[in-house]
C-alpha positions as CSV (number, residue, x, y, z in Angstrom):
1,M,86.2,105.2,91.0
2,P,88.1,107.9,92.9
3,F,90.1,107.0,96.0
4,D,89.2,108.6,99.3
5,D,91.6,111.2,100.6
6,P,94.2,109.5,102.9
7,T,93.9,110.1,106.6
8,P,96.7,112.4,107.8
9,L,99.3,110.6,109.8
10,D,101.0,111.7,113.0
11,S,104.8,111.8,112.8
12,A,106.5,108.5,113.3
13,S,108.5,108.1,116.5
14,L,112.2,108.2,116.3
15,A,113.7,104.7,116.5
16,Y,115.7,105.6,119.7
17,E,112.6,106.9,121.3
18,N,110.5,103.8,120.5
19,S,110.4,102.0,123.9
20,D,108.6,99.0,122.3
21,F,111.4,98.5,119.9
22,L,114.2,99.2,122.5
23,N,112.8,96.5,124.8
24,S,112.3,94.0,122.0
25,P,114.6,91.0,121.0
26,D,115.5,92.9,117.9
27,A,117.2,95.7,119.9
28,R,119.1,93.4,122.3
29,I,122.4,94.4,120.7
30,L,121.6,98.1,121.5
31,R,120.9,97.3,125.1
32,I,124.1,95.3,125.4
33,M,126.1,98.2,123.9
34,A,124.4,100.7,126.2
35,E,125.7,98.7,129.2
36,Y,129.2,99.2,127.7
37,T,129.1,102.8,126.6
38,E,127.0,104.4,129.4
39,P,129.3,103.1,132.2
40,M,132.3,104.1,130.2
41,A,131.0,107.6,129.9
42,R,130.4,107.9,133.6
43,F,133.8,106.4,134.5
44,R,135.4,109.0,132.2
45,R,133.3,111.8,133.7
46,E,134.3,110.8,137.3
47,R,137.9,110.3,136.3
48,I,138.2,106.7,137.4
49,Q,141.4,105.2,136.2
50,D,141.5,101.8,137.8
51,T,139.8,99.8,140.5
52,V,140.3,97.2,143.3
53,V,137.4,94.8,143.3
54,F,135.9,93.1,146.4
55,F,133.8,89.9,146.0
56,G,132.0,88.2,148.9
57,S,128.7,87.0,150.3
58,A,125.6,89.3,150.3
59,R,124.4,87.5,153.5
60,F,126.9,88.5,156.1
61,D,125.9,91.2,158.6
62,A,127.9,93.8,160.4
63,L,128.9,92.6,163.8
64,D,126.6,94.8,165.8
65,D,123.7,93.8,163.5
66,A,124.5,90.1,163.9
67,H,124.6,90.4,167.7
68,Q,121.3,92.3,167.7
69,K,119.7,89.5,165.7
70,M,121.0,87.0,168.2
71,L,119.7,88.9,171.2
72,L,116.3,89.3,169.5
73,L,116.1,85.6,168.9
74,E,117.1,84.8,172.4
75,N,114.4,87.1,173.8
76,T,111.5,85.8,171.7
77,G,110.8,82.9,174.0
78,S,111.0,80.3,171.3
79,V,110.8,76.6,172.4
80,E,114.5,75.6,172.2
81,T,113.7,72.0,171.6
82,S,111.8,72.6,168.4
83,T,113.6,71.8,165.1
84,E,112.8,75.3,163.8
85,A,114.2,77.0,166.9
86,D,117.3,75.0,166.7
87,A,117.8,75.9,163.0
88,Q,117.2,79.6,163.8
89,H,119.7,79.5,166.6
90,K,122.3,77.7,164.5
91,A,121.9,80.3,161.7
92,A,122.2,83.2,164.2
93,V,125.4,81.7,165.7
94,A,126.9,81.3,162.2
95,N,125.8,84.9,161.4
96,V,127.8,86.2,164.4
97,E,130.7,84.0,163.5
98,M,130.9,85.2,159.9
99,A,130.2,88.9,160.8
100,H,134.0,89.4,161.4
101,Y,134.5,89.1,157.6
102,Y,132.2,92.1,157.2
103,E,134.3,94.0,159.6
104,D,137.5,92.9,158.0
105,A,136.3,93.9,154.6
106,R,135.3,97.3,155.9
107,Q,138.6,97.8,157.6
108,L,140.6,96.7,154.5
109,A,138.6,99.0,152.2
110,H,139.2,101.8,154.6
111,L,143.0,101.2,154.8
112,W,143.2,100.8,151.0
113,T,141.2,104.0,150.3
114,E,143.3,106.0,152.7
115,F,146.4,104.8,150.8
116,A,145.0,105.4,147.3
117,R,143.7,108.9,148.1
118,K,147.3,110.0,148.8
119,L,148.6,108.9,145.4
120,P,149.6,111.8,143.0
121,G,147.7,112.7,139.9
122,K,144.3,114.1,138.9
123,R,142.6,110.8,138.4
124,H,141.1,108.5,141.0
125,R,143.3,105.4,141.4
126,Y,142.5,101.9,142.6
127,V,138.9,102.8,143.6
128,V,137.2,100.2,145.8
129,T,134.5,98.5,143.8
130,S,131.8,95.9,144.8
131,G,128.7,94.2,143.4
132,G,126.7,97.0,145.0
133,G,124.5,95.0,147.3
134,P,124.5,94.1,151.0
135,G,126.9,91.9,153.1
136,I,130.6,92.0,152.0
137,M,129.7,94.3,149.2
138,E,128.3,96.9,151.6
139,A,131.3,96.5,153.9
140,A,133.7,97.3,151.1
141,N,131.8,100.4,149.9
142,R,131.3,101.4,153.6
143,G,135.0,101.3,154.4
144,A,135.9,103.3,151.3
145,Y,133.1,105.8,152.1
146,E,134.3,106.2,155.7
147,A,137.8,106.9,154.4
148,G,136.4,109.7,152.3
149,G,137.0,108.1,148.9
150,K,134.9,107.5,145.8
151,T,133.5,103.9,145.7
152,I,131.7,102.0,142.9
153,G,128.7,99.6,143.0
154,L,128.0,97.3,140.0
155,N,124.6,96.0,140.9
156,I,122.5,93.5,139.0
157,K,118.8,93.5,138.3
158,L,117.3,90.4,139.8
159,P,113.8,88.9,140.1
160,F,114.1,89.4,143.8
161,E,115.1,93.0,144.4
162,Q,118.7,93.8,145.5
163,R,118.9,97.4,146.4
164,P,122.2,99.3,146.2
165,N,123.8,99.8,149.5
166,P,123.9,103.4,150.8
167,Y,127.7,103.8,150.8
168,I,128.2,103.8,147.0
169,T,129.1,107.2,145.4
170,P,125.8,108.2,143.7
171,A,127.4,109.0,140.4
172,L,129.1,105.5,140.4
173,N,126.0,103.5,141.2
174,F,125.3,101.1,138.3
175,E,122.6,98.6,137.6
176,F,123.0,96.0,134.9
177,H,120.6,93.7,133.2
178,Y,123.2,91.4,131.6
179,F,125.5,89.4,133.9
180,F,128.2,89.3,131.3
181,M,128.3,93.1,130.9
182,R,128.5,93.4,134.7
183,K,131.4,90.9,134.7
184,F,133.1,92.8,132.0
185,W,133.2,96.0,134.1
186,F,134.5,94.0,137.1
187,A,137.4,93.0,134.9
188,Y,138.0,96.0,132.7
189,L,139.4,98.4,135.2
190,A,140.5,96.1,137.9
191,K,144.2,96.0,139.0
192,A,143.5,93.9,142.0
193,L,140.8,91.5,143.4
194,V,140.0,90.6,147.0
195,V,137.7,87.5,147.4
196,F,136.0,87.2,150.8
197,P,134.0,84.2,151.8
198,G,130.8,83.7,149.8
199,G,128.6,81.4,147.9
200,F,127.7,80.5,144.3
201,G,128.0,84.1,143.0
202,T,131.4,84.7,144.7
203,L,132.7,81.3,143.4
204,D,131.5,82.1,139.9
205,E,133.1,85.6,139.8
206,M,136.4,84.4,141.4
207,F,136.9,81.5,139.1
208,E,136.0,83.6,136.0
209,L,138.8,86.1,136.8
210,L,141.2,83.3,137.8
211,T,140.5,81.6,134.4
212,L,141.1,84.9,132.5
213,A,144.4,85.3,134.4
214,Q,145.4,81.7,133.9
215,T,144.8,81.8,130.2
216,H,146.4,85.2,129.8
217,K,143.3,86.8,128.5
218,L,143.8,89.9,130.6
219,A,146.2,92.4,129.1
220,K,147.5,93.3,132.6
221,K,148.7,91.7,135.7
222,M,146.0,91.4,138.4
223,T,146.8,90.9,142.1
224,I,144.3,88.3,143.5
225,V,144.0,88.0,147.3
226,I,141.7,85.2,148.7
227,Y,140.7,86.3,152.2
228,G,140.0,83.8,154.9
229,S,142.2,80.7,154.4
230,E,140.3,78.6,156.9
231,Y,137.0,79.2,155.2
232,W,138.2,78.7,151.6
233,K,140.4,75.6,152.3
234,S,137.3,74.0,153.9
235,V,135.1,74.9,150.9
236,I,137.5,74.1,147.9
237,N,140.6,72.0,147.7
238,L,142.8,73.9,145.3
239,D,145.8,71.7,146.2
240,A,143.8,68.7,145.0
241,L,143.2,70.3,141.7
242,A,147.0,70.7,141.2
243,D,147.7,67.2,142.6
244,K,145.3,65.6,140.1
245,G,146.7,67.6,137.2
246,A,143.5,69.6,136.7
247,I,145.5,72.8,137.0
248,A,149.3,73.4,136.9
249,V,151.1,73.7,140.2
250,K,152.2,77.2,139.0
251,D,148.6,78.2,138.7
252,K,148.5,78.4,142.5
253,E,150.8,81.4,142.2
254,L,147.9,83.4,140.6
255,F,146.6,84.1,144.1
256,R,147.6,84.5,147.7
257,F,145.8,83.9,151.0
258,A,145.3,86.5,153.6
259,D,143.8,86.3,157.1
260,T,144.0,89.9,158.4
261,P,143.2,93.3,156.9
262,E,146.8,94.3,157.4
263,D,148.2,91.3,155.5
264,A,145.7,91.8,152.7
265,F,146.6,95.5,152.5
266,R,150.3,94.6,152.3
267,M,149.7,92.1,149.5
268,L,147.6,94.6,147.5
269,R,150.2,97.3,147.9
270,E,153.0,95.0,146.9
271,G,151.0,93.7,143.9
272,I,150.2,97.2,142.7
273,L,153.8,98.3,143.0
274,A,154.9,95.2,141.0
275,Q,152.5,96.2,138.3
276,D,153.2,99.9,138.3
277,A,156.3,101.2,139.9
278,D,155.4,104.8,139.1
279,C,152.1,104.7,141.0
280,C,153.6,105.2,144.4
281,P,156.5,107.6,144.6
282,G,158.7,107.0,147.7
283,E,157.3,103.5,148.4
284,T,160.0,100.9,148.9
285,F,158.0,97.7,149.3
286,T,159.3,94.4,148.1
287,P,157.2,93.4,145.0
288,I,155.6,90.0,144.8
289,P,158.2,87.8,143.1
290,D,156.2,87.1,140.0
291,T,157.1,88.1,136.5
292,P,154.9,91.1,135.7
293,A,152.6,90.9,132.7
294,P,152.2,93.9,130.4
295,S,150.2,96.6,132.3
296,A,146.8,97.7,131.0
297,Q,146.2,100.9,129.2
298,E,146.0,103.9,131.6
299,E,143.1,105.6,129.9
300,L,139.7,104.2,129.2
301,G,139.4,103.5,125.5
302,P,136.7,102.1,123.3
303,D,138.7,99.0,122.1
304,I,137.7,96.1,124.3
305,A,140.4,93.9,122.7
306,K,143.0,96.1,124.4
307,T,141.8,95.0,127.8
308,L,140.5,91.5,127.2
309,R,142.6,89.9,124.5
């Protein structure tokens, strides 16, 4: 019995145009690699050589916004004796108190970007980078933007939307699906880190980079400044970790505390000079008295092992 003629088929879709496949578990490795190669291509195109990363809370407002929220609360006529009103007032007072960290991050990013823009060379050096969201992240991008520099935002796709702040350079606005790839890009180009007060996310990111530095998994020396000694010493007792033997006493030399934008700027500048004496012709700052580790490669390259050992 003869077979029926086969039905003509449409052309099959190319694998890299098949959205069902690309979003499937089978293509997870391709999505991971895309979050490595696509940012690298953009950093090369924008001539970004290295970065200074700012971490901190997404919840702190600019000082004028915090005052505005306080005034709005005071003018609503809430019953002050109610538990809810007391909680709202307490939160508003804390918001005003913590707003100075927003302003300090903004000022420090401005100071640093003014300095970095004057460095010689055709590449953009020590570009201010944040997690791309509001709060301290916005403050850092804002300060760099107001100083006329490029600024990077490494955002993360979350169930609750976190929109990029408006001060990120558009070509350097990133959004990641995988936390670990976002963390990789925080570490890959960073020559320095400034940690402002924050919560779980800030603690996670800070201790991850401290651990990489402690275990010599970074093929470069990283300057780490922890901003706001009063806040941090009330949140975590790093001295107790050393006293109990959980970390070595020398591990406390991995970071320094700063309490003003000017002090933080000086520490960053000294740290950068200690890493790369050729970066700042004419500068005569006293380097931080630590033994410099081998510096990272100056050009972006495809070999991850050269940056994270």
